[in-house]
Every structure is written in C-alpha cells, then in structure tokens.
N, C-alpha and C positions, 0 to 999 in steps of 0.2 A: 368422610372419604380423603380429605385432605390430610387427617391425622394418621390414616392408615397408610397412604402414599409416602408420608414423611418417614414413618416407621420403617417401611421397606427401603427406602433411600438411605437412611441412617445404618440399616443392617448392612448395605452393599458396601457403603464407604468404610465402615469398620473392618471389612476384609478386603480392603483394596489390593488389587495386584498392580505390578509395575505397569501393565498395559493400560491400567486405569488412571494413570498419572500424567501419560505423555500427551502432549498437544503441540503441533498436529500429530495424528497417529502416524508412526513410521511405516515404511513399506513392508518390512518384516521385522518380526521380534520373536526371540524364544527365550524362555526363562526357566530357572530351575528353583530348588527350595531351600538354598542356604542364604546367608546374609553375612555382611561383614561391616564392622565399625569403621568410619572415616576419621581419620586423623585430622584434627582442626588446623595442623601445620601442614596441611595437604600441599604438594607441589605439582606443577605441571612442566614437563619436560618436552620442549618442541625439537623435532629432528627433521631431517631431509631438507631439500632445497628451500622449501617454504618456511623453514624456522627463522630465516633472517627477517622476513617480512614484519615491518613496524605495525602493520594493521593487526597482524596475527599476535604481536607482542602486547599490543594495547588490550586487545580482547581478552587474552589470557589472564592479564592483571585484574581486568574487571571482573571476569568470571570467578576468579580466585575469591574475590571479595563477596560475590553473590551467593557462593556455596555456603559461607558462613555467616549470616547475618546476626546469630545470636550467639551468646557465650557458651562455651562448652566446657563443664566443670568435671566430668567424668574421666579419672585417670585411664589411660589406654596403653597397654604394653605395645611396643612397636611392632613386634612379630605378629599381633592380632589386628593390626588396623591396616587399612588401605592408605597409603600415604603419597601416593603419586600417581598420575596420569600421563601416559606417553601419547604426544600428538605427533604423528608422521604425515607431512605435507610433501607431496611429490613435485609441486612446482612453485616457484618463486614469483611467477606472473601475477601482476595486480590489476590487470586490465579487467574492469567489471563491465560485461556487455550482456545483451540479452542472449541467452543460452549458455551463459558461463555454467561450468559443471557445479553443481551444489550437492553432489552425492558424497556419501561418507559411511564408513563402518566403524561400529563402536562395539567393544568386547570388555566385559568385566568379569573375569573368571573367579578371581579370590582376591586374597589381601596382597598377593604379590603381582597380580596381572591386571592391569587395566589399559586398554589402548584405544586411541582413535586414530584412523587413517583416512585420508583423502587425497584427491588428485590435486586440488586447489586449496587456496586458503578460504574460500568461500563454503567449501564443504566443511572445513575444519570448524568455521564460525557456527554453522547450524548443528554440527555434532557436539560443539561445546554447550549449546543451549539444551540440547537432549541430555547430556551428562548431568547438567545442573538439576535437570528435573528428576533424576534418579535418586538424589540425594534426599533423604527423609530426615527432618529433625524432630526429636522427642522432647518437647518441652518438660515433660516430666522428669526425665533423667538428664536433660541439657546434653544430649549426645547425638551425633549424626551417624546415620548408616545408610547402606544400600541393601535392600531385600532382594530375594529371589535369583541369587547367582546360581549358575553362571549365567550372564545376560548377553545376547548377541544380537545387535541391530544392523540391519543393512538398509539404507535410506537413501532416497531420492526424492525430488518433487515430481508431481505429475505434469504440472505446467510451468513454463519458464517464465510467465509474466503473472506475478501475484502481487497486486498493488493496492494502495489506498489513496484516494483522491482528497486532498484539502483545499477548500475554497478560501483564499486569504483577502478575497475582494469584499465580501459582505460583512467580515469583520477582520480586523487587523490582528495577527499573532505576532508576538514578538519573537525574535530569532530563538531565544532560550526555549520557548514553548515548542517550537517547531522543531527543535533539535530533540528534546524529550519525547515529542510524538514520534520521531522517526526512529529513535533508540527503542521505544515500545513496540513498534511494528516489528522490529528484528527478533523480538522474543516470541512472536507467532509465525516465525519464517516468512514474512512478507519480504519481497526483494524490489519493489517499484514504489517509490513516492510521487505521485502525480500532483504537481503543484499548480493548481488552478489560480493563475497569477492575477489575472484582471478580470473584471466584469463590469456591468453598467454602473455599478455603484461607486467603485473606486479604481485607480491605477496606480498601486504602490511599488511598481518596480522602477528603478533608476534606468533610463535610457539616456545616455551621455549625449547623443547628438540632438536628442529632442527633450531637454529638460523639462519642459512645461507639462509633457505628460505625466509625470509625478507631483510637480510643483503645484499643479492646478488640480489634477486628478485624485490625488490620494486624499483621505480624511483629514490628515493634520500633517504639519511639517516633519514630524519625526515618525508618522505611520508610513515609511517608505523602506523598502529594502534596497540598500545599495548594492552595487555590483560586488563590493568586497565581501558583503554579508551574504549575497547569493552563493559566491564561490565557496564561502566557508561553510555553508549548509550542504552544498554539493559534497565537499570534502568529508565533512562529518558523516554524511549518509554512506559514502563509500566505505568508511571506516566499519560500517555495520553490514556491508554487503548489499547496500540498497542503492539503485540507480535512481536519478532523479529526472523526471520528464516534466518540462515547463510547458505551461499552456497559456498562449496569448489568444483568448476567443475572439472570434469574428467571422464573418462581417457583422453579425449581430451583437446585442449587448454593448454597444460602443459608446454610450453616452459619456462615460468618464474620459474616453479620448477626446471628446469634442470639448470638453471643459479647457483642456490645454491648446487645441487646434480645432476651431469651430469648422473650419473648412473640410476637416477629414469626415464629417458625419452628414447625413441626409437631412434635409429640412422639410420636416412634416408636422406642423402644428396640431393637427388633429390626434397625433398618436403619442404626443409628449406627455399626456397625463400618467402614462406608464414609463418609467426610465428605461425598462428593459426593451421597449419598443425601438429604439433609435439605432439603426445601422450604420455602418460606414458607408461612404460613397465610392462604389467600385469603378466608377467611370473616369476617374482622374488619375494620372500617373503618380500624383503625390502621394496617394494612398498606398501604391506598392513601393514607392521609395522608402517610406516610413516603415512599413512592414520588413522590407528588405534589411534596412538598417537595424530595426530591433532584433531580428533574428541573427545578423551577422554579429552583433554584440553579445548575445547570448550563446551564440556557437563557440565564441572564445572562452566561455565559462564552463562549459559542460564537457564532459568526456564521452558519455553516451550521445549517440547522434540522432536520438529520437525526439522530436518536437511535436507538440500537441497544437493544432491549429484551429481548434474549436468547431465552429460551424453549425451549432444548434440553435434551433428557435429563432430564425432569422424572420422578422415581420417585413416580408417583401413588399406588401402593400404601401409601405412607407415610402419606397422608392418611386412609386407611381404619383405619390403627392409632391414630390420634388420636381418642378418643372424643368430643371436643369437635366436632372437624371432621366425623366421621362423623355425628354427630347433626344438625349444620346441614345436611349434604346430605342426611339423610332427611326433615328438616323441609322442605326446599325442592326435594324430588323430583328430586335430581341424583345422578349418578354422578361418579366421578373425572374423567373426560373432559370431562363438563359444567362441572364446577369449574373445570378449566383454561381452557376456553372463557370462562367468567365473568370470570376473572382478566383475560384479554387484551381482553375487551370493555370492563372498566373502564379498563383502560391506554389503550384506543384514545380513550376519552373524555378522559382526561387529556392525552393528546397533542394532541387536537384543541384543548382549551382553552388550551394552551401554544403553539399554533400550531407545533407539532413534527411531523415526518413520521417515521413508525414504520419501523424495520428489524428484522426477527426472523429466528430461525432456522427451518428448513423444518418442525420439529414442529409448530410453530403452524398452518401449512396443513394439517398432518394431522388437525387437530382437526374434528369433525363439523360444528361451526358456526365458520365463518371468514369470515363477510360482512364484517367490520370490516377485512379486509385490502385492500378495493378500492382504497385510496390508498397502501398500505404497499409495502414491498419485502421479498421472502423470500430469505434467504441459503441457498442449496442446498449441502449438503455430503457427501451420500451418493452419488447417482449421477445419470445424464442422464435417467433414467425419471422421477425426481421433477422435475427442472428441466422437462421436457417437460409434465408435468401442471400446474406452476404457471403456464407461459406460456399453455397452452391454455385455464386458467381466466382468462385476460386479467389476471393479476397480474404486477406487475414482478419480476423476479429478478436476483440475482447468483450467479455460479458460484464454488464453492470446492471441490468434490470433485476429487480428484486434485492438488490445490495444497496439501496439507498438509505443510508443510515439517519437521514433527517426525517424519515417517513415513520410514523408508528405501526402503519399496516404495510409494508414494503411490497406485499405481493397479493393485495386484495382480501386479505384475511385480518380477524381481530384477535386479540388477547386481552385478558382482564388485566395482566401485569405487562407493562410496556416492554421490559427486557426481554420477555418471552418471544418477541419477534425473531430472536436468534434462530428459532426453529424453522420459520420460513426461509430464512437466509441459509440455513444448514441444509435444507431440502431442495435448494435451487441447484439442480445439477446441469452443468454446461451442456451436456450432450442429450438432453431430453428432447426427444422429438426430430433428432438430427441422425440420419442414418447413413449420410455420406458427407465428405468434406469436412471431418472432425479435426483432420490435420491442421485445417487453417485457423482453428480455435487456439490462440496462444495462451489463454488464461483469462484473466479478468480483474476487476477492480471493486472494492468498496467505495463508495462516494459520499463525503461528508461535505454537505452544503452548509453554509454558515450562516444563513439569515437570522437563525434563532440559537446561535451557539457563540458564546463568550470563550476566551482563553481559560477562565476558571472552570467552564463546563465541559470543555473538549473532550477530555479522556474519558469521562464517565459516559459521554454520548456514544463514543466509539467501542470502548471495551467494557463487557467482554463479547458484545455481539460480532464485532468484526473477527474475533477468535474463529467463529463458526465459518466465516467466509474463508479465513487463512487455511483451516482444514480442508475444506472443499477443494481448494486450489493445490494444496500440497499433497495430501493423502490419496490413497487409491480410490478408484470409483465405488468399490463395494464398501468402503467405510461409511455406512448410513445409518447406524443404529442410534437413535435419538437419546434413548436411555441412558446409554454407554456415553455420549458426547456430553450429556448433561452433566454428569459426574465430572469427566475430564475438564470441560469448560470452567465449572465451578472452582475446581481445583487450581486451575491455571489462574482464574480471576484473583483467588486469594494469593496465589505466587505473585502476582504483579502488585497487589497490595502490599506485600512484603517487601518488595523493591520501590516502595513508596511511589507507586503510579496510582493515581486516582481510578478506581473501577468499581463494578457493581457485582453483587452475588446473585445467583439464579434461584436460590431457596434459602430457608432458615438454617443456621448452622453457626459453627465457630471458626473463625480464621485467625490463628495466632500470629501477632505481629509485634511481640514483645511484651514484657511483663510492665505493669504501671509502675 
C-alpha cells in the first residue's frame, strides 16, 4: 500500500503545475501553457513612491540571491530570456501595523513582461516570495525557467494576524537564532512574531529600572536580551514585514521574578515543588509599579502597540496559603478569582495609560469580571467552544488550539510519523462551529513552547508543520485539499532547505541542494 501511494505521488510530482508549487496558495491564480527561461543576470526594477524604501531595497537584493542559488551554465539569447521584474509600489509608508495591506498582483506574461504591483511595501514583500516560488531550477541542464505562462496572481491574506509564538524562557535562544527564525517565518507569509519573553524558569529580558530581574532570573550572565538587542530584533523583523508582540506572562509563572525581587511573589511553601505554581502578589502596589515600569521601557522599543499580558494557568490557591495575601482578600471581600480580576483590571489601566493594546490568554476571559476586555484580544488555546464564547461576547480573538508545535498529537489524534501532525494543523479551520461573530477572529498563532527544544533543534520542530498553519491563515477557506497541500508543503520544505534552513520532508524523495 505504501509503495502504491508513493508511485501515485511521484506521478503527480512529475507533472507539477505552478499551482502545485506555491505555498501558501494564492487567493486566485490563472496559468497558461508556455514557458520562459530566466536569465541568471536577472534584475528587479522598483518603481512608484515605494521604490525608495530601504526595506524594499534590502529584500529585493536578498531575493535576487535566492532566485539563483546554483550555477547556470546554459547560454541564453537575451531575446529569449526573462531578464527583469518590475515592482511597482504605490506607497512609501513603512508603518507596520495590524491590518497593514499585504495584497499584491503578480503577472508574468512572456520574456518581455513580468510585473509585481502592490499598494504597500508589505504587499511587495509577499509578492517577491511568490515570484521566487515560480522559478524552477533544472539541475540536469543547470538552467532556470518559469513554466505555464502567462501567469496572473491576485493575492491577499485571509486573516491580518498570522503569528508564531516562540518561548525564550524555557531555553535561551541567541539573537542570531531568533533572527533566522523570523526570516524563515516570512517565507511562509507569517506576519507576527509573538515573543514569549519570560516564564517561571527564567527572566532573560533587561529591565533597566529593575536590573535584578535579569541578573538573578536569567539562566546565565549572557543569557539576557539587552534592550539594544530587543530593539535590533524588532527592527530586523520589520524588515521582513513581521510585527513583534512581546509577552511578559503574569500573574502566574512568576518564580523567576521572585529570584530578583522575592517580595513580588506569593509565599506558598506547599506549592513550591512545581516552579510553575508561583504567582505574583497582586495585593501590593509595588507589583503594579514594576509591571508599569517594565511595559514603559518596552513601549519605547516597540512600534506596534500590542503587548501580551499573559494570564494563563494561574495557581490561585497559592494566594490562600500566603497569610498576608489571604488577609488582604478578606479585608477587601474578595476571593482568589476576584483577586485575579483585580490584577487584570489594574493592568488594563496601565495599558490604556501607555497607549498599549492588551493581548491575554483565554483564562482571563474565564474570569467572572472581564469587562476590561472590550478592546483587548483573547488568545484561545483549549478548544473551539472557548473561541465561540469569546466571539459571541464580541471580543476579538486569536486561535492557537490545535497549533501547539511542542505536542506530537496537537488535536488528540495520532500519527505513525510525527511530522504528519501537520495534517491535524492544516484541518484546524478557525470558523468551524462558529456561525456568528467570525469578524472578531483576527487570525491565530502557532505556539512553540521550548521545554524540549534547543537552538539546534528549533527550526526542524517548527518547519514544515507550521507551513500548514501559515496556509490556513493566509489562503482562502476552501483551500482544504490535503493531497495537494502535501505536495506543496513538501516542495516548500525542500525550498527552505535550499535556503540553508533546517527543515523536514513529508515523504521519501529527492531535494536538490547542490552537487557534492
């Protein structure tokens, strides 16, 4: 049975059309039957107001190198080869925000006509990636070509928030690793890097007003992201059309904070056997002073105004064991649930004062009083029923359930081969079971928790499985063919490998990455 399936798959691959090579699948595509050789001295000419953007210039130079990774020895007559692409960008604006226009139109008619047009540089970046996927290298003839001309692609994302979360608290990743990770995200048209900055195990972020947070809370003296490095990552990500949303989790998972400032966390000895049990102390003003100062410093680094305030898995019973906290709750006629609500109400005021938009985990929505979430975003990680409840309450939401990359069975299913969990992720439709309020679903995020991931294993844990999530968030709802997606994701995985990005294949085959 496996041999028969492989034979059928090879037969399909041998007759691939352009639509079987693009990932994520564009909104619309039409193809013909002609082909054109691509000149290895290919040029990209930028026009329009956006032509002066340094971001666009940098990405054009990078893509020119990605188009031609291997030597081309076949002589080509200039009149027979495609030698240039015109990129017309209608705006020079470089402000990257949620809902930035990422649409583009790409046309390749013949050797004399190839054009990419977009309203913004962000659309141009997405279009350049698509154009790069059209170019085919024939290693037998060492020549490049684009098949099935004329090609016309009109494309735009389905959702404005298409993210990947990386946990840098359970293991430390060098800045170089984070940058390469962000760069790889752009090749699958993700646009949001959710930086899960701190957790119970470590506090690796420099906070200048409270230096002991990192000095005592990080794994080692050099396992700290300085504010210069944080700003560098944010600037780098913007160069690939990717927003950075930083998360400082709380009030739970606060043990690392207590290493630097013990007075900030609850005292509950019976819960200390699990480092994840220790929460902040929400009863004292010092806690809010620290949170305010942390976000004040971060707000000066970010351009995007979204900040993730955490809120997941708070072990509230710990508060009952701390005599000081328990007395405060009694004095204020509160229980632990009320105290958790009180904490986030205070944080919502801090966010408003700093002109920041709150993002929180779904447990905050579960609180009895969550009126402060009116203008916030809730990230749902458990199930579609929770997502349905959030949007029915007319609160904006992100989907992450079924997209946890640290799990072998992300949706309670099993596979003989671990990478095949991409199919569960691909079939995870955000609108399933939701008949109203879909306009409140902004998109979603893949989540890479790092308990069992090193910098050396990070990329292969994420890719190509996250490519399935990238397509679900970019492509139209009716793009659901698993067999077709399998071919395209495997093709894209090979493409990433050709770009020196560690990734994994979906099935046996050959991926040309240069002659030995």
